[in-house]
Each structure stands twice: as C-alpha cells, then as structure tokens.
N, C-alpha and C positions, 0 to 999 in steps of 0.2 A: 365406219358404219355406226350410227347412233344406237344406243341401247334401246331395246323394245320396251313397251309399257307392260312389263311382266306383272302377272297377278301376285297378290300377297302370298299365296301358297308357294308359287315358284320361287320368289325371292327368299322366303323363309327356308326353302329347301337348300338354296345356295349357301346361305349364311347361318344355318342351324348349328348348334353345338355339336362337336364331334363325339363319336362313341368312344368306348374304353380303349380302342385300338388307335384312336386318332392322334397322330403326331404330325411332324412336318410333311412326311410323304403323303398323308391323307389330305392335308390342306392343298398340296400341290395338285393332286389328282382332281379334287373337287373344283378348284378354281380353273385348272386347265380344261376340265370338262365344260364348265360354263363359258369359257372363252371360245373354245372350239365350236360350241353349239350356237354362239352368238347371244347368249343370255346376258353376258357382259360384253358390251359393244366395244369396237375398236376406238381407242382414245378415252374410254370411260375411266374415271379416277376411282381407285379402290379406297375403302375406308383406311384411316391411319392405322399404324401397327397396334397401338393400344386399343383402338376401337375394334379392329378385326380380332384381336386376341380375346376381348370381352365377348364378342358375338359368338366366336367359335368355342369358347370355354377352355382356352389353352394359355400358356405363358407367352409373353411378348417375344422372348427369345426363340420360341418355336415358330411363331409367325415370321420372324426375321429370317430364320433359316429357310422356310418355305418360299418366301419372296425372293431370296437369293437364288434358289433353284429355278423359279419361274423366270427370273432375269436371264439365267444361263441358257434356258431353253428358248429365249427370245419371245416369251409370251407377255412380258411386261417390261416397261422402261421406267426408271426412277429419275425424277428431276429434283434437284436440290433448290434451296432458297425459297423465297416468298412465292406462294402458289404452287410449290412443288408437291411431290408425293409419288405414288406408284400408279402408272397408267397402263391400261390394256393395250397390247400390240397383237392384233389378230394375225395368225400365220398366213402366208400366201398360198394360193391353190397349188402351185408347183411343189412347195415344201410338203404340203399335206399328201399329195398324190404319190410322190416317191416313197414316203414313209409307209403309206398304206399298202402299196404293192409289195414291199418287203415283208410287211407284217402278215399279209394274206398268204404268201408262199410258206410261211412258217407254220401255219395252221393245217390241221388235217381235216378231212371230210367229217370225221367223227366229232372233232372240236366244233365245227360249224353247225352240225346238226344239234349238238348239245346247246350251243348258244341260241340257236333258233327255237328250240323247245322252251328254253328259259324265257326268252324275250316274248314269244307268242303267248305264253301263259300270263306274263305280266301285263302285256297289252290287252289281252282279253279281260283280265280281272279289272284293270283300270277302266275299260270301256263299260263294263257291267256296272261298276259303282258310279261312273259318271252319269249313266242313264238314270240311276236311282237318286242321285244327290245334286246334280248340276243346278245351280241357281241361274236366273236370267243373265246376270253379268258373265257367268262362266260360258254360257252359250254364245254370248256376244263375242267374247275373246276367241272362242273356238271357230265361230263363223269368220271372224277377221283373219285368223290363221289360215283358214281354208282359202279365202280370197287372196291372201299373200302368196300361197302356193300356186294358185291359178295364174297370178301375174308372173311369178318366177318361171313357170312352165312356158310362158309366151316368149321368153328370152333365151338366148343360147348359153347362158351362164349356169353350168352344172353345179358349181359351188352354191350359188344362190338357191337353186332348186333343193339341194340337200339341206341347207339351213332352214328353208321354209318348211320342208317336210318335217325336220326335227322339231321346229317350233310347234307345228300342228300336234305332234304326238305328246309333247310336254304339256300342251294345253288340255289334251284329253285327260292326262294324269292329274293335272291341277283341278279339273272339273270333278274328279273323284273325291275332292276335299281331303286328300291325304298327303301331308308333307313327306312322309316316308316313301310312298309310291312315286311321288314327283322326283325325289332325290334319286331313286333307283332308275326312273325313266331317263333323267339327265345323264346318269352314269352310263347306262346302256346306249344312249344316243351317241355318246362320245366313243365308247368302246366298239360299238357295232354299227351305228348309223353311217359314219363315213365309209366304212367298208361296203355297206349295202348299196352305196351310190357309185362304187368303183366301176361296175359294169356299164354305167351310163343308162340313159332312158331315152329311147327313140320316141317318135311321135305316138306310136301305138301304145307303148308302155306308159307314157305320160297321160294319155287319155284314160287308160285303165286306172292309174293312180288317182287322177282327179275324180273319177266316178266313185272309187272306193272311199275317198275322203268325204265326198258329198253324201254318200249313202250312210257312212258312219255318223256324220253330224245329224242327219235326219233321224236315225235310230235313237241317238242320245236325246234329241229334242222330243221325240215321241215316247220317251221313257221305256223303250223296248230293249231291256238289258240283254236278253238272249241273242237278239239279232245283232246288237252292238258288239257283243263278245265274239260272235261268229265272224263278223266282218273284220274285226281287228286281227283275229287269228289267221284268217285267209290272207289279209294284206301282208302280214309279216312272213307267213309261210312262202308266198310267191316271191318275195324279195330275197329270201334265203336260197331258194332254188336257183335264181339268177346268179347269186354270189358263188354258189358251189360250182356252177358251170364255168364261171370265170376262173375260179381257183384251179379246177382241173386243167384248164387251158394253160395256166402259168406253170404248173408243176410237171406237165408231160414233157418227156425228152424231145 
C-alpha cells in the first residue's frame, strides 16, 4: 500500500523529537503506530539511521536498537547494499486480529470506559480546534479522507475500512494545527482504533459512521466548534459501547 499524501503536521508528528522519556521503546511505539495506521505505507523506505536519529533527537545507537525491535516484530525489513535500507512491512489482517482479540480479553470494562473517556475528550477537543483553525487545504484533506472512507465502506475489506477511518480522525487532529494533538491521535488510533473495529460494522453501522463523518466535516467547515465537538464525542462514545459489548461476549464463561 503506498504512503498517503500526509499533511505537514501529520509527518511532523511522526518524526518529531522525542520527549525526555524517549528511548528505543518510544521510537518503536511511535513507528509501529504509524505503520499500523498506514501513515507509513507498506514498502516505504524509512530515513537512514543517522537521519532518523537527527530528526528524533536521539543517539544513532538508540535508533539502531529500535529498528532491531521493529525487525523482530516483523514491521520492517532491512536490505543491504546499493539501494538498501529499512523498509516498512505492514502486518497482515490475520496477525492483527489474533493479537487484538487476546488484548481485548485482558482489559476490563473499567479500562475500556476510561480509554473511551480519554479518547472522546481528545477527539472533541481536536474537532473544536479544527473548526476554529482549519485552513482550506486542511478541509480538502479532510474531505478526501471522508471520500476514502466512503470507498472503503463499499468494499468488504474491514481492515481497509479501519485504516480509512483512522486516517479521517488523524486529519481532524491535523486540521487543529497541533502536532502534539496529532501525535496523541496517532497513538490512540493504534492503541484503540484497531480494537474499535473488532466488532465489525454491518451495513447499518457503516451508514451511521458515514453520516457522522459527513456531519463532522460540515461542522468543521462551517466553523461550528460546539457542534463539531458534540459529534466527535458521540462518534467515539458509540464505538466504545460496541466494543464493550464484544468484550463482555469474549470474557463470559
């Protein structure tokens, strides 16, 4: 899958310098997040170790350790020689689903509600700021992300639907003109986004999601921050209710 034409804010979030806690494991999580969400496309070449170290603000040896872990996880492959380097290898849908079901069983309802509260607050805040700050080019990317989700919903590929939905939410955060909010959205999309798509989406749910996306884009375009925030919170809340229902079905004897 080729890399998307991500906004400058989105790519800044992926390759921004790490905070004071940032070491190899932080690099692993951030790049794994971007790969899982599709912001770094299958087959895309990563920057060289020295360039990546400079962009992230860490030592080259730290980057080398992180890339080794990403190779172990099967998320990148490294080719030697002329034209070589580290290249993204996106996980298969089967690999993702098995891992997610195990992970969902380990969570409690309280964990899921806490995650839902955190994510809905972030989504509402990003939508509010996007309504206040979005430039015409931001709206253009957001509308294209909405069209991509519409196309994905017309196909039976649930993974494509999840990725398109994640891209849409990242573009909302990017439209808020905040690299920090965009980084957090990317992190949450990888931590929570795949889980939210585990229950699947039948035709009725897909129609509702499409309507919610369209309504959110219109609210942002009309600079109605209150309505945009309300819609974003509603969208996330309904998704978590479906996830909690699936969780209860998995953990019941």
